[in-house]
N, C-alpha and C positions, 0 to 999 in steps of 0.2 A: 554442669553447674546449674543449680536450681535457684531461680529468682522469683520473687513475689513483688508485685506492684499493688499498693493499696491506695485507692482513689475514692474521693468523696462525691464523684459524679460518674456518669457513664463514660466509657472510653471514647465513644463517638463525640462527646461534648468537649473532650480535652485533646485536641490534635497535637499539642506540644509534647505529648508523651511519646511521640515517634522519635524524638531526640534519643530516648532510651531504647525503644523497641528496635529501631534500625540497627543500633550497635549490638544489642543483645542477640538478635537473630544472626548477625554476621559472625558472632563468636560461638554460635551453636548452643546457646543457653536454653534451658527448659524454663519457659516463662508462664507464670500463673498471674492473671490479673484479677484482683479482688476489688470490685467496684460497687458503688451504691448508685443505681440508676434511678434517682429520685424524680427525674423529669419525664421518664418513659421514652427516652430518645433511643433510636435504633443504633446498632453497631455494625452497619454494613461495611464490607470491605476489609474487615480485620483478618490478619494472617491466621490461617487455619491451624497453624502450629501452636498458637497461643491458647492456653486453657483459661477460659473466661468463667469466673464465678461471680454472679451478680446478686446483690441484695436489691430487691425491687419495690420496697415500700415507698410509695409516693409521698411527697411533702410539699406543702404550699409555702413558698418562701416569704409570703406576706404575713404569716402568723407570728404571734409573739414568741420571743426566744424561749420562754418557759415551756411552751407547747411543743417545742422542738426537742426537748430533752429526751422524751420517750423514744422517738425514732432514732436519735443518735445513739442511745444506749443499746437499742436492738441491733443497729448496724455494728456497733462495737462487739457485741456478743457473737454475731455471725462471723465477722472477719477475724476476731481474736481466736476463735476455735480453730480456724484454718491455720493461723500462724503458730499456734501451740502444737497442733497435731503433726505439723511438718517441720523439718529442719532445713530451712532455706539457707543457702550460702550467702544470699544478698537480698535485702528488702529495700524497695524504693517506695518512700512514703511522701505524699504531696500535701502541702499546706500545713500551717501551724494548727489550725482547727482540728484537722483529722489526726495529726501527729500526737496531739495531746490526749486523744482517746486511747492511744496505745503506748503512752509514756512508760508504763511499767515494763512492757515487753522490749521497748527500745533501750531502756536503761539497763536491762539485765540480759535476757536471752539473745538479743540482737545488737548489743553494744559493739560499736565499731564494725558492724556488719550491715549497716543500712546507709542509704543515701537519703539525705533530707532535701526535698525539693520545695523551694519557697516561691510560690506564685501569688499567694494571698496572705499578706502579713498578719492581719487580724490581731494587732497588739492592743488597740483601743485605750492606750494610756495606762493600762493596769500593770503595776510593778511586778506582781507575782506571775503574770503571764509572760512578762519580759524575762524573768528569771528562768522560767521553764523553757522558753524559746532558746535562751543562751545554753542551757544544758543539752537540749536536743542537738544544737550545732556542735557542742563539745564532744558528745558521744557518737556523732556520725563519722563515717569513714571519709565523707566529703559532703559539702553542701552546695547545691546549685541554686542560684537566684536569677530571677527573670528581669531584674531591674538593678542597675548599678546603685540606684538611690537607696536600696534596702540596706546597704552597708551603714547608713546613718544610724540605724537602731539595732543592728546585729553586732555581736562581739567581734573584735579584730581577730581574724584567723586566716592563715594562709590557705586553708582548705576551703575557703568560700570562693566560688568561681561563677562568673556571669555566663548565662546562656540566654537564648531568646526564643520567643514564641513564633518561630517561623521555620518552615521546612523548604529550603530552596530547591530541593530535588523534585518537588511537585511541579514539573514544567507545565502540565496541563492546567494547573490552577494558579500558578504564579508566573506571570510575565507581564510586560508592559501592555496595558489594556488599550487597544486601539478603539477609539470611539466609533459607534455605529452610525451616529447621526449628530449633527450640530443643532442647537436650539438657542433661541433668544432668551429662554428661561434657564437660570442656573439650577441644575438638578443636584440637590443635596440628598445624600442617601445614607441611611443607617442600616447595617446588617448585623445580625446577632440576636441576643436575647435582651429585650427592653426591660430594664430593671429600675432605673432611677426615674420614677414617675415625676417628681417635682422638678428635677433638672430638665427633663424633656418638655414639660409644660412651659417652663421659663423660656426655653429656646424657641418653642413654637410661638409664644407670644411676641417674640422679636420679629418674626417674619410672617405672622398671620395675615393671610390674604394680600400679601405683598406680591404684586404681579412679576417681580424680578426673580422670584424663587419658587421652586417646588420641592417639597420634602417627602421622600418615600421611606417606608420602613419595611425591611425584609427580616424574616426569622420566626422562631418559635414565639407564639403569643401566649405568655403566661397570664393567668387570671388577673393579677394585679395590673398588668400592662394595659388592659382594656380601658382603664381610667384615662389614659392618654387620648385615645380616640373618642371616648365619650365626651371629654373636654372639647375636642374639635367639633363634634356634632352639636353639642349644646351651644357653642359659640359661633356656629355657622362658618367654621374655618374650612375653606375649600381647596387649599393648596397643600394639604397634608393627607397622605394616604397609606394605609397598610396594604402591602402587595402580596403577603402570604409567605409561606416557608420556602426554603430552597435546599437542594441536596448539598452534601459536603463539598462537592466539586463545582458548585454553582456560582461561586463568587465572581468568576471571570465574566459570565454573561451579565451579571448585575453591574460589574465595574465598567463595562462598555457603555453603559447608560448613566454614568456618574460623572459629575463635574467636580463635586466636593464631597469628601467623606465626613459624615457626622461622627466625630470621635470625642464627644463632650461628656465627661464624667466629673461630678463634683462630690465632695464630701468634707465634713468638718474634721474627719480623722486624719491625723498626720501620716499614719501608715498607709492610708488609702492614697494620699497624694504622691507617694513614692512609687506607685505601680506603673508598669508599662502595659498598654492595652493592645490586644491583637490587631486592631484596625490600624495602629501606627505602622506595623509592618506591611499590612495590605496597601496602605497609601504609598509607602516607600517602594515596594516591589511593583505594584501596578502603575506607579508613577502618576498618582492622583493626589492633588493637594488635599489636606485635611484641616478641619476646624477642631480645635481642642480648647480645654479650659486653661486659663492663664496661670492659675496658682499651682497646678500639678506638675510633676516631673515630665510628663508627656508634653505639656505646654512649653516647658523649657527646651525640650529636645527639638520640637518642630521649628522653634525660632532659631536655636543654635545651629541646626543643620539645614535650615532653609527649605523645609519640606511641608510647610503649612502655616496656618494662622492661629494664634491663641486669642481668645476673647474672654471677657469677664461677665458675660450675660447681662450687660447693662444697656440702657437706651443708647442708640447710636451704633450698636454693633452690626445691625443689618447693613448700614451704609459702609462700615468697615469691611464686611465680607464682600459686598458688591465691588468696592473699589479694589480690594486685594485681587479678586478674581479677574477683573477687567484689566488690571495693570501687571498681571503676572508675566514675568520674563520666562517664556516656555523653555528656551534653550538653557538658561541658567538653572531652572528647576530640574530639568533632565540631568544635568551634571551633578546637582546636589543629591538627587536620588541615587545615582550611580555610586557616588562617593560613600553615601550612607549604607548602601547595600554591601560595599566592599568592607566597611568597618564592621558591620554586623557579621558578615561571613567569616572574617578573621577571628572574631571572638567566639563564634560557633565552632570553628576548627580547633581552637585551643581547648574549649570545653569538651569536645569529643575526645581529644587526646587524653585529657584527665580522666574521663569516664572509662576509656579503654585501659588505662593504667590500673584503675580500681578493679575492673573485671579480671585482668590478668593476675593481679596480686591475690585475689580471692579464689581463683580457680584451683 
């Protein structure tokens, strides 16, 4: 069985794709990954059986949308040629933004022969985009979503199944993180790609030079993210530090020196507020409490399942964070994380069952 995965970023940037790759490899599928490595990120550790076709034009995420049209068109031309020249039995395509580039192929050549994977909704209140999204769902063989809240704006369809951005079998990377040392200072840590400049500056202002906290950033430092640390330098903020990049399996080492995970993302977009973020799962599996934004779906989840604190980025939140951490019932928090891990694992097992049914039906 020949399978193609079409991704708008490098495979190394999208670890959730192993939800598919693990099952495809088990079923002996021939897998071609067509990806746009626009950040220049490496793909170390990828199964050698996978045929990797990378489009490598770099793009600055901070540029205006109009200036992104050219690179997106060129990626479309590169990937569409591969999809047209080959007769894949199954195509897995991720995000609405990328799926729209190949709408003609999905609607005709690969109708009911593709899996639509929704990780980034990108609706932005546009009715015509909503209609296209509905059609992509309708013409798919199955649609996987990474957040239950996405059902708010997707059509009602029994073929929409929830999955999660977590890979529990990575025992070397996912387990309860034993702290290496205790400290009087609460260590708040962000890992990943820093994108929301305004949000991070708002959060930094809350705890700036507050001796109760230290805020560390780990991950790829894109050009636009340098503004965060320039703000700290210009305002003589000394309890915020960029610590550098880390390898794909390096989160455990960072987690051992983390008291609270910075999982704060804000947006005025309704579709953005329905997302689940990778660090939510890191917090649950590493059993580290996390700070989230109150209006988003993640904020609702941390409160509902008792695995963190949601804040509104207002005056007084620094005291709320301090009191939350000092008064945290560690035993109850451990129980909450275990229960949430179980709930997520059960949903993942159901999603894998549905994925394998699709693979068997198309073989």
